[in-house]
C-alpha positions as CSV (number, residue, x, y, z in Angstrom):
1,X,17.6,-0.2,-34.8
2,X,21.2,-1.0,-35.8
3,X,21.7,2.7,-36.4
4,X,20.7,3.5,-32.8
5,X,23.3,1.0,-31.6
6,X,26.1,2.5,-33.6
7,X,25.2,6.1,-32.7
8,X,24.9,5.4,-29.0
9,X,28.1,3.4,-28.7
10,X,30.0,6.2,-30.5
11,X,28.3,8.7,-28.3
12,X,29.3,6.7,-25.2
13,X,32.9,6.6,-26.3
14,X,32.9,10.3,-26.9
15,X,31.4,10.9,-23.4
16,X,34.1,8.7,-21.8
17,X,36.8,10.8,-23.5
18,X,34.9,13.9,-22.5
19,X,34.9,12.9,-18.8
20,X,38.7,12.2,-18.8
21,X,39.5,15.4,-20.6
22,X,37.4,17.5,-18.1
23,X,39.3,15.7,-15.3
24,X,42.6,16.6,-17.0
25,X,41.6,20.3,-17.3
26,X,40.5,20.4,-13.7
27,X,43.7,18.7,-12.5
28,X,46.2,20.8,-14.4
29,X,44.7,23.8,-16.3
30,X,41.9,25.3,-14.3
31,X,41.3,23.8,-10.9
32,X,38.2,25.8,-9.9
33,X,35.3,23.9,-11.3
34,X,32.9,26.8,-11.3
35,X,35.3,29.0,-13.3
36,X,35.7,26.1,-15.8
37,X,32.0,25.8,-16.3
38,X,31.6,29.5,-17.0
39,X,34.4,29.4,-19.6
40,X,32.8,26.3,-21.0
41,X,29.4,28.1,-21.2
42,X,30.9,31.1,-23.0
43,X,32.5,28.7,-25.6
44,X,29.3,26.6,-26.0
45,X,27.1,29.5,-27.0
46,X,29.5,30.3,-29.8
47,X,30.7,26.8,-30.8
48,X,27.4,24.9,-30.7
49,X,25.5,27.2,-33.2
50,X,28.7,27.4,-35.4
51,X,29.1,23.6,-35.6
52,X,25.4,23.2,-36.3
53,X,25.5,25.8,-39.0
54,X,28.5,24.1,-40.7
55,X,26.9,20.6,-40.5
56,X,23.2,21.2,-40.9
57,X,22.5,24.9,-41.8
58,X,18.9,24.2,-42.7
59,X,18.2,23.2,-39.1
60,X,19.1,26.6,-37.6
61,X,15.8,28.4,-37.0
62,X,13.7,29.8,-34.2
63,X,11.9,26.8,-32.6
64,X,8.1,26.7,-31.9
65,X,7.0,27.8,-28.5
66,X,6.1,24.2,-27.6
67,X,9.7,23.2,-27.0
68,X,10.2,25.9,-24.3
69,X,9.2,23.8,-21.3
70,X,11.3,20.9,-22.6
71,X,14.3,23.1,-23.0
72,X,13.8,24.6,-19.6
73,X,13.7,21.2,-17.9
74,X,16.5,19.6,-19.9
75,X,18.8,22.6,-19.8
76,X,18.0,23.5,-16.1
77,X,18.7,20.0,-14.8
78,X,21.7,19.6,-17.0
79,X,23.6,22.6,-15.6
80,X,22.9,21.5,-12.0
81,X,24.3,18.0,-13.0
82,X,27.4,19.6,-14.6
83,X,28.1,21.7,-11.5
84,X,27.8,18.6,-9.3
85,X,29.8,16.4,-11.6
86,X,32.6,18.8,-12.1
87,X,32.8,19.2,-8.3
88,X,33.0,15.5,-8.0
89,X,35.7,15.3,-10.6
90,X,37.9,17.6,-8.6
91,X,38.0,15.0,-5.9
92,X,37.3,11.6,-7.5
93,X,38.3,9.5,-10.6
94,X,36.7,9.8,-14.0
95,X,36.7,6.0,-14.1
96,X,34.3,6.1,-11.1
97,X,32.2,8.9,-12.3
98,X,31.3,7.7,-15.8
99,X,29.9,4.2,-14.8
100,X,27.8,5.6,-11.9
101,X,26.4,8.4,-14.0
102,X,25.4,5.9,-16.7
103,X,22.8,4.2,-14.5
104,X,20.2,6.8,-15.2
105,X,17.5,4.3,-16.0
106,X,17.2,3.1,-12.5
107,X,15.7,6.4,-11.4
108,X,12.9,6.4,-13.9
109,X,11.3,3.3,-12.4
110,X,11.0,4.3,-8.7
111,X,9.8,7.8,-9.7
112,X,7.1,6.2,-11.8
113,X,6.1,4.1,-8.8
114,X,6.0,7.1,-6.4
115,X,4.2,9.6,-8.7
116,X,2.3,7.4,-11.0
117,X,1.7,4.2,-9.0
118,X,3.3,2.1,-11.7
119,X,5.0,-1.2,-10.5
120,X,7.0,-3.2,-12.9
121,X,7.4,-6.3,-10.8
122,X,10.3,-8.2,-9.1
123,X,12.4,-8.8,-12.2
124,X,12.8,-5.1,-12.8
125,X,13.6,-4.6,-9.1
126,X,16.2,-7.3,-9.4
127,X,18.0,-5.6,-12.3
128,X,17.9,-2.2,-10.5
129,X,19.7,-3.9,-7.5
130,X,22.3,-5.4,-9.9
131,X,23.0,-2.0,-11.4
132,X,23.3,-0.4,-7.9
133,X,25.8,-3.1,-6.9
134,X,27.8,-2.4,-10.0
135,X,27.8,1.4,-9.2
136,X,29.0,0.6,-5.7
137,X,31.8,-1.5,-7.1
138,X,33.0,1.2,-9.5
139,X,33.3,3.7,-6.6
140,X,35.9,1.6,-4.8
141,X,39.4,2.8,-4.4
142,X,42.3,2.2,-1.9
143,X,40.9,4.8,0.5
144,X,37.5,3.1,0.9
145,X,37.2,-0.1,3.0
146,X,34.7,-2.7,1.8
147,X,32.3,-2.0,4.7
148,X,32.2,1.7,3.8
149,X,31.2,1.2,0.2
150,X,27.5,2.0,0.8
151,X,28.1,4.3,3.8
152,X,28.0,8.1,3.8
153,X,31.8,8.1,3.7
154,X,31.7,6.9,0.1
155,X,30.9,10.4,-1.1
156,X,31.9,9.6,-4.8
157,X,29.0,7.1,-5.0
158,X,26.4,9.6,-3.7
159,X,27.6,12.6,-5.7
160,X,27.6,10.7,-9.0
161,X,24.3,9.0,-8.2
162,X,22.7,12.5,-7.8
163,X,24.3,13.5,-11.1
164,X,22.7,10.5,-12.7
165,X,19.3,11.4,-11.2
166,X,19.6,15.0,-12.6
167,X,20.6,13.8,-16.0
168,X,17.7,11.3,-16.1
169,X,15.2,14.0,-15.2
170,X,16.4,16.1,-18.1
171,X,16.8,13.4,-20.7
172,X,13.3,12.0,-20.5
173,X,11.9,15.2,-22.1
174,X,14.2,15.1,-25.1
175,X,12.0,12.6,-27.1
176,X,8.8,14.7,-26.9
177,X,10.8,17.8,-27.9
178,X,12.1,16.1,-31.0
179,X,8.5,15.8,-32.1
180,X,8.8,19.6,-32.9
181,X,12.4,20.1,-33.9
182,X,15.5,18.2,-34.9
183,X,18.2,16.9,-32.5
184,X,20.6,19.7,-33.6
185,X,18.0,22.5,-33.3
186,X,16.9,21.3,-29.8
187,X,20.5,21.0,-28.7
188,X,21.2,24.6,-29.5
189,X,18.2,26.1,-27.7
190,X,18.6,23.7,-24.8
191,X,22.2,24.8,-24.3
192,X,21.1,28.5,-24.4
193,X,18.8,27.6,-21.5
194,X,21.7,25.8,-19.8
195,X,23.8,28.9,-20.0
196,X,21.0,31.2,-19.0
197,X,20.5,29.2,-15.8
198,X,24.2,29.3,-15.1
199,X,24.1,33.1,-15.5
200,X,21.1,33.3,-13.1
201,X,23.2,31.3,-10.6
202,X,26.1,33.8,-10.7
203,X,25.3,35.7,-7.5
204,X,25.3,32.3,-5.6
205,X,28.3,30.6,-7.1
206,X,30.6,33.0,-9.0
207,X,32.6,35.1,-6.5
208,X,36.0,36.8,-6.4
209,X,37.9,33.5,-6.2
210,X,36.1,32.2,-9.3
211,X,36.6,35.4,-11.2
212,X,40.3,35.5,-10.4
213,X,40.8,31.9,-11.5
214,X,38.9,32.5,-14.8
215,X,41.0,35.6,-15.7
216,X,44.2,33.9,-14.7
217,X,43.8,30.4,-16.3
218,X,41.5,30.8,-19.3
219,X,44.4,30.9,-21.8
220,X,45.9,27.6,-20.6
221,X,42.4,25.9,-20.4
222,X,40.9,27.1,-23.7
223,X,42.4,24.6,-26.1
224,X,41.6,21.4,-24.1
225,X,38.2,22.9,-23.2
226,X,37.5,23.4,-26.9
227,X,38.2,19.7,-27.4
228,X,35.8,19.0,-24.5
229,X,33.0,21.1,-26.2
230,X,33.7,19.4,-29.6
231,X,33.2,16.0,-27.9
232,X,30.2,17.3,-26.0
233,X,28.5,18.5,-29.2
234,X,28.8,15.3,-31.1
235,X,28.0,13.2,-28.0
236,X,24.8,15.1,-27.5
237,X,23.9,15.1,-31.2
238,X,24.1,11.4,-31.5
239,X,22.5,10.7,-28.2
240,X,19.6,13.0,-28.9
241,X,19.0,11.5,-32.3
242,X,18.8,8.1,-30.6
243,X,16.5,9.4,-27.8
244,X,14.1,10.5,-30.6
245,X,13.7,6.8,-31.5
246,X,13.8,5.1,-28.1
247,X,14.7,6.6,-24.7
248,X,14.9,3.3,-22.9
249,X,17.1,1.5,-25.5
250,X,19.3,4.5,-25.7
251,X,19.7,4.9,-22.0
252,X,20.5,1.2,-21.7
253,X,23.2,1.3,-24.4
254,X,24.7,4.5,-22.9
255,X,25.8,2.3,-20.0
256,X,28.7,1.3,-22.3
257,X,30.2,4.7,-21.2
258,X,31.2,3.2,-17.9
259,X,32.9,0.2,-19.6
260,X,34.9,2.6,-21.9
261,X,35.8,4.8,-18.9
262,X,37.2,1.9,-16.8
263,X,39.3,0.7,-19.7
264,X,40.6,4.2,-20.3
265,X,41.4,4.7,-16.6
266,X,43.3,1.5,-16.5
267,X,45.3,2.3,-19.6
268,X,46.1,5.8,-18.4
269,X,47.2,4.5,-15.0
270,X,49.8,2.3,-16.8
271,X,50.9,4.9,-19.3
272,X,53.7,7.4,-18.9
273,X,51.5,9.9,-20.6
274,X,48.5,9.4,-18.3
275,X,48.8,13.0,-17.0
276,X,48.5,11.7,-13.4
277,X,44.7,11.8,-13.4
278,X,44.3,8.0,-12.7
279,X,46.7,5.9,-10.6
280,X,45.5,2.7,-8.9
281,X,46.6,-0.8,-8.7
282,X,45.2,-3.5,-11.1
283,X,42.9,-4.9,-8.5
284,X,41.0,-1.6,-8.2
285,X,40.4,-1.5,-12.0
286,X,39.3,-5.2,-12.1
287,X,36.7,-4.4,-9.4
288,X,35.6,-1.3,-11.4
289,X,35.5,-3.4,-14.6
290,X,33.2,-6.0,-13.0
291,X,31.0,-3.2,-11.7
292,X,30.8,-1.5,-15.1
293,X,29.9,-4.8,-16.7
294,X,27.1,-5.4,-14.1
295,X,25.8,-1.9,-14.8
296,X,25.9,-2.4,-18.6
297,X,24.1,-5.8,-18.4
298,X,21.5,-4.7,-15.9
299,X,20.7,-1.4,-17.6
300,X,20.4,-3.0,-21.0
301,X,18.1,-5.7,-19.6
302,X,16.0,-3.0,-18.0
303,X,15.8,-1.1,-21.2
304,X,14.6,-4.2,-23.1
305,X,11.9,-4.9,-20.4
306,X,10.6,-1.3,-20.3
307,X,10.6,-1.0,-24.1
308,X,8.1,-3.8,-24.3
309,X,5.7,-2.2,-21.7
């Protein structure tokens, strides 16, 4: 169990850096989020297999047919989540996005009640509410009045909550998939599905504006984006390994992503090399820190409760 904790905390740290790096690329290198995802997809289908071959060459093989539905669900929901998250990052802070996205556990419980009739009792409901309160707090900035925090005007909250729902939907199928293949092998094929769905969406989302941006800005974006993919690869590999042991505990510990993100956002806002991607007063970051701590505590408590059921 200690190994899971180390792997997930490292993964959370990598995902926090990933979120800020994407925000930086969108802010100064390639401002069209759709173009950025297409460039990222092209790099992924080259870099993920290459990195896997370098690290674990024996795990590069054609998977059994049984993993196809899991790869379709995980890859398909993931690309939708990425599109929505990158759109959100063009408008809102990384230190708001990461904590809200980390509350994925809260969606598993109501979905189980709706579709399976499973009710976990008032204690679980209480921790869900605490996590939601934390998410609301991390979405606050100078432009949002307190009474607007849970209103439709707080678009950051609703966008990143939808991202969390999509991620949760895809992550729950990782554990059964790892009964057939390793975390590295599943990651490769899942990302191929991810890219295939992106290609299928081309007529809907990739038009002349996106094409022009991709051709114009790819050279300036490719180096930081390669760093993004490197972080993404190892973040996924560690997280998927932990999912293979316990989805609930892993999801609970992944809430540390929000804590790392708020601290990074605060440090960047006070630094001369913060690239201008985060700039708020200390009070905003204190509020977000309290929110991230509430999320971390609530999601971890939920994971412990559900792991015993």
